[in-house]
Each structure stands twice: as C-alpha cells, then as structure tokens.
C-alpha positions as semicolon CSV with decimal commas, in nm:
position;residue;x (nm);y (nm);z (nm)
1;M;1,782;1,695;-14,510
2;L;1,997;1,426;-14,645
3;G;1,922;1,532;-14,996
4;E;2,024;1,906;-14,887
5;C;2,337;1,765;-14,774
6;R;2,413;1,600;-15,070
7;S;2,332;1,869;-15,289
8;L;2,569;2,099;-15,091
9;L;2,854;1,848;-15,144
10;V;2,786;1,770;-15,509
11;D;3,048;1,997;-15,640
12;F;3,299;1,962;-15,363
13;V;3,623;1,792;-15,474
14;L;3,848;1,587;-15,212
15;Q;4,241;1,652;-15,249
16;P;4,394;1,396;-15,027
17;N;4,744;1,526;-15,130
18;I;4,698;1,881;-14,975
19;S;4,621;1,908;-14,605
20;D;4,348;2,131;-14,473
21;K;4,381;2,483;-14,318
22;W;4,193;2,757;-14,210
23;V;4,218;3,064;-14,386
24;W;4,117;3,427;-14,282
25;R;4,077;3,592;-14,611
26;H;4,132;3,942;-14,503
27;D;4,479;3,865;-14,366
28;I;4,620;3,538;-14,514
29;V;4,978;3,574;-14,359
30;G;4,882;3,671;-14,023
31;G;4,547;3,481;-13,976
32;Y;4,243;3,543;-13,787
33;T;4,262;3,792;-13,475
34;V;4,012;3,993;-13,301
35;K;4,208;4,300;-13,375
36;G;4,207;4,208;-13,754
37;V;3,819;4,163;-13,738
38;Y;3,786;4,491;-13,569
39;N;3,994;4,663;-13,822
40;V;3,784;4,487;-14,111
41;L;3,459;4,621;-13,941
42;T;3,562;4,966;-13,862
43;T;3,758;5,070;-14,166
44;M;3,591;5,257;-14,453
45;D;3,744;5,057;-14,723
46;S;3,550;4,744;-14,582
47;P;3,218;4,646;-14,741
48;S;2,924;4,706;-14,546
49;V;2,752;4,401;-14,399
50;D;2,436;4,524;-14,539
51;A;2,378;4,852;-14,666
52;T;1,974;4,800;-14,632
53;T;1,996;4,771;-14,262
54;D;1,975;5,132;-14,192
55;L;1,739;5,207;-14,461
56;I;1,464;4,988;-14,329
57;W;1,410;5,145;-13,998
58;H;1,218;5,463;-14,087
59;K;1,073;5,694;-13,792
60;Q;0,749;5,740;-13,989
61;V;0,690;5,334;-14,046
62;P;0,525;5,100;-13,770
63;L;0,777;4,872;-13,649
64;K;0,584;4,575;-13,747
65;V;0,660;4,703;-14,121
66;S;1,019;4,766;-14,063
67;I;1,044;4,399;-13,911
68;L;0,858;4,261;-14,224
69;A;1,104;4,416;-14,453
70;W;1,417;4,309;-14,247
71;R;1,256;3,958;-14,286
72;L;1,190;3,990;-14,657
73;L;1,560;4,106;-14,712
74;R;1,685;3,829;-14,540
75;N;1,455;3,563;-14,711
76;R;1,291;3,483;-14,381
77;L;0,914;3,522;-14,451
78;P;0,706;3,207;-14,409
79;T;0,645;3,157;-14,802
80;K;0,564;2,818;-14,916
81;E;0,932;2,737;-15,039
82;N;1,048;2,823;-14,692
83;L;0,780;2,640;-14,502
84;A;0,846;2,336;-14,746
85;T;1,222;2,357;-14,678
86;R;1,147;2,352;-14,315
87;H;0,921;2,033;-14,376
88;I;0,614;2,222;-14,247
89;I;0,428;2,188;-14,566
90;S;0,489;1,937;-14,851
91;H;0,671;2,005;-15,143
92;D;0,411;1,957;-15,394
93;T;0,197;2,265;-15,226
94;Q;0,462;2,521;-15,281
95;F;0,262;2,702;-15,571
96;C;0,189;3,067;-15,560
97;V;-0,120;3,173;-15,383
98;A;-0,205;3,376;-15,657
99;G;-0,241;3,087;-15,860
100;C;-0,024;3,170;-16,152
101;G;0,149;2,850;-16,130
102;G;0,485;2,970;-16,015
103;L;0,659;2,851;-15,699
104;E;0,590;3,069;-15,388
105;T;0,910;3,225;-15,308
106;A;0,990;3,575;-15,150
107;H;1,127;3,687;-15,476
108;H;0,828;3,551;-15,679
109;L;0,577;3,740;-15,464
110;F;0,733;4,039;-15,445
111;L;0,910;4,096;-15,780
112;S;0,833;3,855;-16,028
113;C;0,455;3,727;-15,975
114;P;0,260;3,815;-16,289
115;I;-0,017;3,918;-16,041
116;F;0,173;4,103;-15,777
117;A;0,493;4,234;-15,945
118;P;0,306;4,511;-16,179
119;L;0,238;4,704;-15,854
120;W;0,605;4,813;-15,887
121;C;0,542;4,947;-16,251
122;L;0,260;5,142;-16,121
123;V;0,414;5,293;-15,825
124;R;0,712;5,396;-16,034
125;S;0,476;5,565;-16,303
126;W;0,275;5,726;-16,019
127;I;0,603;5,919;-15,886
128;S;0,764;5,954;-16,217
129;I;1,080;5,751;-16,173
130;S;1,203;5,500;-16,449
131;L;1,420;5,214;-16,307
132;A;1,504;4,870;-16,421
133;D;1,397;4,572;-16,198
134;P;1,706;4,399;-16,020
135;E;1,683;4,052;-15,926
136;L;1,771;4,084;-15,547
137;F;1,550;4,273;-15,319
138;Q;1,848;4,458;-15,188
139;E;1,922;4,570;-15,507
140;H;1,552;4,674;-15,580
141;F;1,524;4,849;-15,230
142;V;1,857;5,067;-15,272
143;Q;1,807;5,128;-15,646
144;F;1,455;5,228;-15,562
145;I;1,548;5,468;-15,280
146;H;1,855;5,637;-15,431
147;S;1,658;5,709;-15,767
148;S;1,590;6,053;-15,568
149;R;1,929;6,205;-15,688
150;G;2,057;6,266;-15,345
151;L;1,778;6,475;-15,222
152;R;1,743;6,350;-14,866
153;A;1,373;6,453;-14,812
154;R;1,277;6,285;-15,141
155;R;1,488;5,981;-15,050
156;S;1,305;5,964;-14,712
157;F;0,978;5,974;-14,900
158;L;1,079;5,703;-15,133
159;Q;1,155;5,501;-14,836
160;L;0,826;5,508;-14,725
161;I;0,684;5,446;-15,070
162;W;0,887;5,125;-15,090
163;L;0,778;4,996;-14,735
164;C;0,406;5,074;-14,769
165;C;0,431;4,867;-15,104
166;I;0,581;4,537;-14,955
C-alpha cells in the first residue's frame, strides 16, 4: 500500500509560496454550491457521467449479465490484477488464465488476449459490421451498439449480442 501511495505522489510538486485552496471547476468564481451541482447534472450541455449506464440494462438480458457488464465497464471484476491489488493473491500469479503470458486484466481478457479477443472479429464478421477496436470498454460497447446507424431495433439487437459475448 505504501508503494501505491508513493507512485501516486511521484509527480506531485510542492509549491510552498502558494497557499492551498479548493476550486470547483464548474464555477471558479462562485465556488461550490448545491445549486451549481444541480445545474451541472441537469443541463444538457453537461457531459454524461457514464453514457453506458442505460445501455447495459436490457429487458431481454438476465440481471446477472447486466451486473457483469456493469462491473466490467467499471473494472470491478475479480481479475488477477484486481485480486493482487487487494493483496488477495500474490503479484507473481497475475498471468492470464489462458496461458498466453499476459497480465490478467479485464482489458486483456476481453479485448487484447490472443486467445479470447478474436471472438469480437468473429462476431463482427457474423453480423457484417466493420469496426476498429477501441482501447476502452466503454468506447468498445458504445461503438458496437451505435454501428446500427440509428435503427432502434438493430441497436437493441447489437446490445443483446455484445452482452451475450461478454
């Protein structure tokens, strides 16, 4: 844990001649207010906290699958990397369960493992869509679903396919 704290502070530079202050980046002049937070959360110009949240809950998908997707998109699955970070397993046992030699992270297992990642190419060829593989799960999920060119029924179908593949 001490090493983790050190790594977080390694790039931090102290400036003793400047006094510390709290800054609310949405209103630097007025500062933080409950009204300000409400306005940020309810205005259309505000970025969505997580665009994938509504998309993972699909009426034709079992709740446990949606929960798995929710945990995956937030890096909360019990991968070997996450277990080692919590000191449940040792750091030298973090290698991929498929035996490819990579570190077992959620990204590795679902998007970049040479054993499991080709599934996405097979699925895309099966449903005749051509996409690039984004680095982030959220981008992968949103891009996959929105490759439907706006057709609601097809987007729903692609949601089902993506959720079945994870």
